[in-house]
C-alpha positions as CSV (number, residue, x, y, z in Angstrom):
1,M,36.9,449.0,43.8
2,K,40.4,449.0,42.2
3,V,43.3,449.8,44.5
4,V,46.9,450.1,43.4
5,Q,49.6,449.6,46.2
6,I,52.9,451.3,45.7
7,V,55.6,449.3,47.4
8,G,59.3,450.1,47.5
9,C,60.7,447.0,49.3
10,P,60.9,443.2,48.6
11,L,57.8,441.3,49.8
12,H,60.0,438.9,51.8
13,S,61.4,441.7,53.9
14,G,60.1,442.6,57.4
15,A,57.8,445.4,56.1
16,G,57.1,443.5,52.9
17,R,55.8,440.4,54.6
18,G,53.1,442.5,56.4
19,I,52.2,444.3,53.2
20,R,51.9,441.0,51.3
21,A,49.7,439.6,54.1
22,L,47.4,442.6,54.0
23,H,47.3,442.5,50.2
24,E,46.3,438.9,50.2
25,A,43.7,439.5,52.8
26,L,42.2,442.3,50.7
27,L,42.2,440.0,47.6
28,G,40.4,437.4,49.7
29,R,37.7,440.0,50.6
30,G,37.1,440.7,47.0
31,I,39.1,443.9,46.6
32,D,40.7,444.3,43.2
33,T,44.2,445.3,44.5
34,R,47.5,445.3,42.7
35,I,51.0,445.9,43.9
36,I,53.5,447.8,41.8
37,G,57.1,449.0,42.5
38,R,60.4,447.6,43.7
39,V,59.2,444.1,44.5
40,E,60.5,440.6,43.4
41,S,60.1,439.7,39.8
42,D,59.3,436.1,40.4
43,L,56.2,436.4,42.5
44,P,53.3,434.1,41.8
45,S,50.7,435.5,39.3
46,H,47.8,435.1,41.7
47,L,49.4,437.8,43.9
48,K,48.8,440.4,41.2
49,A,52.2,442.2,41.8
50,E,54.1,444.0,39.1
51,A,57.9,444.5,39.5
52,S,59.9,447.4,38.0
53,S,62.3,446.0,35.5
54,F,66.1,446.1,35.7
55,L,66.2,448.5,32.7
56,A,63.7,450.8,34.4
57,R,65.7,450.8,37.7
58,L,69.2,451.1,36.1
59,P,69.1,454.9,35.1
60,V,67.5,455.7,38.4
61,S,70.2,453.8,40.3
62,L,73.0,455.5,38.4
63,R,71.6,459.0,38.9
64,N,71.0,458.3,42.6
65,R,74.6,457.1,43.0
66,L,75.9,460.2,41.5
67,K,73.8,462.4,43.7
68,R,74.8,460.5,46.8
69,W,78.5,460.8,45.8
70,Q,78.1,464.5,45.5
71,I,76.6,464.7,49.0
72,K,79.2,462.4,50.3
73,R,82.0,464.6,49.0
74,R,80.6,467.4,51.2
75,F,79.3,465.7,54.3
76,G,81.1,462.3,54.3
77,P,79.3,458.9,54.1
78,L,75.5,459.2,54.5
79,P,74.2,457.3,57.5
80,I,71.6,454.5,56.9
81,N,69.0,456.6,58.7
82,F,69.2,459.4,56.1
83,Q,67.8,459.5,52.6
84,P,67.6,462.8,50.6
85,I,65.0,463.3,47.8
86,T,66.5,461.7,44.8
87,Y,65.3,460.1,41.6
88,G,62.5,457.6,41.7
89,L,60.3,455.4,39.4
90,N,57.6,456.8,37.1
91,L,55.0,454.6,38.6
92,H,52.3,457.1,37.9
93,K,52.6,456.2,34.2
94,W,52.0,452.5,34.7
95,P,48.6,451.2,33.6
96,S,47.7,449.8,37.0
97,Y,48.2,453.2,38.5
98,R,46.1,455.0,35.8
99,E,43.3,452.4,36.1
100,A,43.0,452.5,39.9
101,D,40.1,454.1,41.8
102,L,42.3,454.6,44.9
103,I,46.1,454.8,45.3
104,H,47.8,453.4,48.4
105,I,51.4,454.2,49.1
106,Q,52.3,451.3,51.3
107,F,56.1,451.6,51.6
108,A,58.2,454.0,49.5
109,G,61.3,456.1,50.1
110,A,63.3,458.4,47.8
111,T,64.3,455.7,45.3
112,T,60.7,454.9,44.6
113,I,59.0,458.3,45.0
114,G,61.0,460.8,43.1
115,P,59.9,464.4,42.2
116,P,57.7,463.4,39.2
117,L,55.6,461.0,41.4
118,W,55.4,463.6,44.2
119,R,54.0,466.1,41.6
120,A,51.6,463.5,40.3
121,L,50.3,462.8,43.8
122,K,49.9,466.5,44.5
123,A,47.7,466.9,41.3
124,E,45.8,463.6,41.9
125,T,42.0,464.0,42.0
126,R,41.5,460.4,43.1
127,P,41.8,459.5,46.8
128,V,45.3,458.6,48.1
129,V,46.1,456.7,51.2
130,W,49.7,456.9,52.4
131,T,50.9,454.5,55.2
132,L,53.5,456.1,57.5
133,R,56.0,453.3,58.4
134,D,58.7,455.7,59.5
135,M,59.2,459.5,59.6
136,W,60.8,460.0,56.2
137,P,57.6,461.5,54.5
138,F,57.6,464.4,56.9
139,T,61.3,465.1,57.7
140,G,64.1,466.6,55.7
141,G,65.6,463.2,55.1
142,C,65.8,461.0,58.3
143,H,63.7,457.9,58.8
144,F,63.8,458.4,62.5
145,S,64.6,461.7,64.2
146,G,65.9,460.4,67.6
147,Q,66.0,463.4,69.9
148,C,66.0,465.9,67.1
149,E,62.8,468.0,66.8
150,R,63.8,470.2,63.8
151,F,61.3,468.4,61.5
152,S,58.6,470.4,63.4
153,S,60.0,473.8,62.3
154,G,61.7,473.4,59.0
155,C,64.9,471.2,59.5
156,G,68.4,472.5,58.9
157,C,71.6,472.0,60.8
158,C,70.9,468.3,60.5
159,P,72.7,466.1,63.0
160,E,72.8,463.3,60.5
161,L,74.9,465.5,58.2
162,G,77.1,466.8,61.0
163,G,75.0,469.8,62.1
164,A,76.5,472.2,59.5
165,L,74.7,475.6,59.6
166,D,74.6,475.8,55.8
167,E,73.9,472.2,54.9
168,G,70.9,473.3,52.8
169,I,69.6,469.8,51.9
170,T,67.1,469.1,54.7
171,P,65.3,472.5,54.6
172,H,65.0,472.2,50.8
173,D,63.7,468.6,51.0
174,L,61.3,469.3,53.8
175,A,59.9,472.3,52.0
176,F,59.5,470.3,48.8
177,K,57.5,467.6,50.7
178,A,55.3,470.2,52.3
179,A,54.6,471.8,49.0
180,H,53.7,468.5,47.3
181,I,51.2,467.0,49.7
182,G,48.0,466.8,47.8
183,K,44.7,467.6,49.3
184,N,43.3,464.1,48.6
185,I,45.8,462.3,50.7
186,T,44.9,460.6,54.0
187,F,47.8,459.4,56.0
188,V,47.7,456.2,58.0
189,A,50.3,455.8,60.8
190,I,51.0,452.3,62.0
191,S,51.2,453.4,65.6
192,D,50.1,456.3,67.9
193,S,53.8,457.1,68.3
194,I,54.3,457.8,64.6
195,A,50.9,459.6,64.4
196,E,52.0,462.0,67.2
197,R,55.3,462.8,65.5
198,A,53.5,463.4,62.1
199,R,50.9,465.7,63.8
200,S,53.8,467.8,65.3
201,S,55.6,468.1,62.0
202,A,55.8,471.1,59.7
203,V,54.8,469.0,56.8
204,L,51.7,467.1,58.1
205,K,50.5,469.1,61.1
206,D,47.2,470.1,59.4
207,R,46.6,466.9,57.5
208,D,44.2,464.0,57.9
209,I,46.1,461.4,60.0
210,R,44.6,458.1,61.1
211,V,46.0,455.1,63.0
212,I,45.8,451.5,61.8
213,P,48.4,449.2,63.3
214,N,50.3,446.5,61.5
215,S,48.8,443.1,61.8
216,V,50.4,439.8,62.8
217,M,49.7,436.5,61.0
218,L,48.3,434.4,63.8
219,D,48.5,431.2,61.8
220,R,52.3,431.7,61.4
221,F,53.1,433.1,64.9
222,Q,51.5,430.9,67.6
223,P,52.5,429.2,70.8
224,I,54.6,426.1,70.5
225,A,55.5,423.8,73.4
226,K,58.9,425.0,74.6
227,V,60.4,421.6,74.7
228,E,59.5,421.1,71.1
229,A,60.6,424.5,69.9
230,R,64.0,424.3,71.8
231,A,64.7,420.8,70.5
232,A,64.0,422.0,66.9
233,L,66.5,424.8,67.3
234,G,69.1,423.0,69.2
235,L,68.6,425.1,72.3
236,P,69.1,423.8,75.9
237,N,65.9,422.6,77.5
238,D,66.9,423.7,81.0
239,G,67.2,427.3,82.3
240,I,65.9,430.6,81.0
241,I,66.0,431.4,77.3
242,L,66.2,435.1,76.4
243,A,65.6,436.1,72.8
244,A,66.5,439.3,71.0
245,G,67.1,440.3,67.4
246,A,67.4,443.1,64.8
247,L,68.6,443.4,61.3
248,N,71.7,445.2,62.7
249,L,72.2,444.5,66.4
250,A,74.8,447.3,66.6
251,N,72.4,450.0,65.5
252,P,72.1,452.5,68.4
253,R,68.4,453.1,67.6
254,K,67.8,449.4,68.2
255,G,69.2,449.7,71.7
256,S,72.6,448.4,71.1
257,A,74.0,449.9,74.3
258,T,71.2,448.2,76.3
259,L,71.9,444.8,74.7
260,A,75.7,445.2,75.2
261,A,75.2,445.8,78.9
262,L,72.8,443.0,79.2
263,F,75.0,440.5,77.3
264,E,78.0,441.5,79.5
265,A,75.9,441.1,82.7
266,Y,75.0,437.5,81.7
267,R,78.3,436.5,80.0
268,G,78.9,432.8,80.7
269,D,75.9,432.5,83.1
270,Q,74.8,428.9,82.6
271,R,71.4,429.6,84.1
272,V,70.6,431.9,81.1
273,H,70.9,431.2,77.4
274,F,70.5,433.8,74.6
275,A,68.8,433.1,71.3
276,I,69.9,435.9,69.0
277,F,69.0,436.7,65.4
278,G,70.4,439.5,63.2
279,Q,73.9,440.8,62.2
280,N,76.9,442.2,64.1
281,L,76.5,440.4,67.5
282,E,80.3,440.4,67.7
283,Q,80.3,444.2,68.0
284,L,78.3,443.9,71.2
285,V,80.0,441.0,72.9
286,S,83.3,439.5,71.8
287,P,84.1,436.8,71.9
288,V,80.6,435.5,71.8
289,P,80.1,433.4,75.0
290,E,79.1,429.8,75.0
291,N,75.6,430.6,76.4
292,F,74.6,432.3,73.1
293,T,73.1,430.7,70.0
294,Q,73.3,432.8,66.9
295,F,70.7,432.4,64.0
296,G,71.9,435.2,61.7
297,L,69.5,437.0,59.4
298,L,66.2,435.3,59.1
299,D,63.5,435.4,56.4
300,D,61.9,432.2,57.6
301,D,58.7,432.7,59.7
302,V,58.8,429.1,60.9
303,K,62.2,429.4,62.5
304,L,61.3,432.9,63.8
305,N,58.2,431.6,65.4
306,R,60.2,428.8,67.1
307,I,62.7,431.3,68.5
308,Y,59.9,433.4,69.9
309,A,58.1,430.4,71.3
310,A,61.3,428.8,72.7
311,A,62.1,431.9,74.7
312,D,60.8,432.6,78.2
313,L,61.2,436.3,77.5
314,Y,61.7,438.5,74.5
315,L,64.0,441.6,74.8
316,M,62.8,444.6,72.6
317,S,65.5,447.1,73.3
318,S,64.6,449.6,70.5
319,L,64.6,453.3,71.6
320,Q,62.5,454.4,68.6
321,E,60.3,452.4,66.2
322,S,57.4,453.1,63.9
323,F,55.6,449.9,65.1
324,G,58.0,447.2,66.3
325,K,56.6,444.1,64.6
326,V,58.7,441.7,66.6
327,T,56.9,442.7,69.8
328,V,53.5,441.5,68.5
329,E,55.0,438.5,66.8
330,A,56.7,437.4,70.1
331,M,53.5,438.0,72.0
332,A,51.5,436.1,69.4
333,S,53.9,433.2,70.0
334,G,53.0,433.2,73.7
335,T,56.1,435.0,75.0
336,P,56.0,438.1,77.3
337,V,58.1,441.1,76.2
338,I,60.3,443.7,77.9
339,A,60.4,447.0,76.0
340,Y,61.0,450.7,76.4
341,D,58.3,453.2,77.2
342,G,58.0,456.0,74.7
343,T,57.8,453.5,71.8
344,P,54.8,451.8,70.1
345,A,55.2,449.0,72.7
346,V,53.0,451.1,75.0
347,D,50.1,450.3,72.7
348,M,50.8,446.5,72.9
349,I,52.2,445.7,76.4
350,R,50.2,445.8,79.6
351,N,52.9,446.5,82.1
352,G,53.2,443.7,84.6
353,E,50.5,441.7,82.8
354,T,51.9,440.8,79.4
355,G,55.4,442.2,79.8
356,W,57.2,445.1,81.1
357,L,57.8,448.7,80.1
358,V,61.0,450.5,81.1
359,P,61.8,454.2,81.0
360,N,63.2,454.9,77.6
361,G,67.0,454.5,77.4
362,D,67.4,453.3,81.0
363,S,69.7,450.3,80.4
364,A,70.1,449.7,84.1
365,G,66.3,449.6,84.5
366,F,66.0,447.2,81.5
367,L,68.5,444.9,83.2
368,D,66.6,445.1,86.5
369,A,63.4,444.1,84.7
370,V,65.1,441.1,83.1
371,R,66.4,440.0,86.5
372,Q,63.0,440.4,88.1
373,A,61.4,438.4,85.3
374,C,63.9,435.6,85.6
375,A,63.3,435.5,89.4
376,L,59.5,434.9,89.0
377,P,58.0,431.6,90.2
378,N,57.7,428.7,87.8
379,G,54.8,429.2,85.4
380,A,54.5,433.0,85.9
381,L,56.1,433.9,82.6
382,A,54.0,431.3,80.8
383,E,50.8,432.8,82.2
384,M,51.9,436.2,81.0
385,G,52.6,434.8,77.6
386,K,49.0,433.4,77.4
387,R,47.6,436.9,78.2
388,A,49.9,438.4,75.6
389,R,48.7,436.0,72.9
390,A,45.1,436.8,73.8
391,D,45.7,440.6,73.5
392,V,47.3,440.2,70.1
393,V,44.4,438.0,68.8
394,E,41.9,440.8,69.9
395,N,43.8,443.8,68.7
396,F,46.2,442.9,65.8
397,S,44.7,440.1,63.8
398,L,45.0,440.3,60.0
399,A,41.3,440.1,59.6
400,S,40.6,443.2,61.8
401,V,43.4,445.3,60.2
402,A,42.2,444.4,56.7
403,E,38.6,445.3,57.6
404,R,39.8,448.7,58.9
405,H,41.6,449.4,55.6
406,I,38.5,448.4,53.6
407,E,36.4,450.8,55.7
408,L,38.9,453.6,55.0
409,Y,39.0,452.9,51.3
410,R,35.1,453.0,51.2
411,E,35.1,456.2,53.2
412,R,37.6,457.9,50.9
413,L,35.9,456.8,47.7
414,G,32.5,457.9,49.2
415,Q,34.0,461.4,49.7
416,Q,34.6,461.7,45.9
417,A,31.9,463.3,43.7
418,N,32.6,460.6,41.1
419,P,34.8,457.9,42.5
420,I,35.0,455.9,39.3
421,R,36.6,458.5,37.2
422,S,38.5,458.8,33.9
423,R,41.6,456.6,34.0
424,E,44.1,459.3,33.1
425,S,46.9,460.2,35.4
426,P,46.9,464.0,36.1
427,V,50.6,464.3,35.5
428,N,52.8,462.9,32.7
C-alpha cells in the first residue's frame, strides 16, 4: 500500500506535529507513506518527506500576492480567517503522487491546492482521503464561519469581506469547490463538530464524511508532579495555577473576550497565578500583572507538557474549533479543562468529571466555573485530572487513531476494481 500525504504546513506547527506523529505511526505499521508539500526542507531522510523547493514556491507566491493585492484594493486587508482560491503547487505532477495507490490530503489551503490540483483530484480514479481540519474546503473562503451559515446555501455577502452584496468572490469559490469534488473522495472530519458543519454545507452535503479524531502523543504529554513541573518553569509552588494559550490570544474566535474578563477578575490576586503561552497577551491585560508568567510562542513539547502538568486547571476559551488539540494535551497531562459547549470539547470532557462545559460565549458563566473549580477541596482537581488522563488514553491514543486510518485506507482500496493501477496522474 503506497500512500502520499499532501501537507501544506510545517511539521513543527500545531497541526504539523499531529500529522508527523500519524505519519511515523503509519510507517511503523509497515505502510509505505510519503509526505509531499509545504514542509521543512531539512527533515530527516527516514521521515520520507519531500519539500517543495523555493524556486517552485516563488512564482506561486508572487501570483498570490498580486491576487491578494487586487482583492485588498476592493475590500481592504483580508482577515486571517479568509483565504480565496489562489494559485497552488502542482503536486499532482510529482513522482510520489503519481506512484501512490491512495492520496491523502492532510492539511492544505489555497496556497497548496490551486485550480490545477483541484481538477486533478476531480478526475482521480484512485481513492482519495481528505482530512477536514477546518471549514475552508467547503466554504467560500473562511476557515471558520462563526455565526454565519451562508456556506450552506451558496455564500455571498461575506461578513469577512464587509458584507457587500456584489462581492462575487465567495459564491464563485464555493461553486468551484462544489464542481471539483471528485467521486472517489472520502472526507475525514477531526471532530463531530466539523462533520456536522460539513454535512450541512452546499459543497459536501451528499458526500461520504467520516470522523477520526486527532491523536495525542501520550509519551510526550503525561502527568508530572506539580512541584517538579512548577520548579522547572519558575512558577510559584503555592496557590492555584491557571493555564491558557493560543497562537494569537487576541483572536476573538479563541475567546479573547472571555480571557480578558477572566484576567481582569484575577488581576493581582496572589492566590491565583496564570501560566500563559502565545502572542498578544498585552492586548487583553495591560500592564501584565505580577501574577502572570508569559512563555510566548512554543514549539517545544517538553515545556508545553510542563505547563499543562503544572496547572491545576486549563482554560480552553475558544468559541469555535475544528478539534482543539490543547484540550486533549492538557487532559493527557493530568489536568482538568474548562471549555465551551458547542465545540469539539463536548467529545472530550465529561462535565463535572474531567472538566466543565459552559454555554458557548457565556464569559460570566466561564468565570463562575473557574471560581467553583478553585473553591473545590484539596485533591479534587487532581482526581479529575486522573480521570481526564484515563479518558484520553482510551479514546485519543496515537495507536488507535493510526489503526482507524489504516482500516479506512484498506476499505477505500478494496472498493476499487483494480487498486494497484497505472501510475499516471489523470490530469497534467
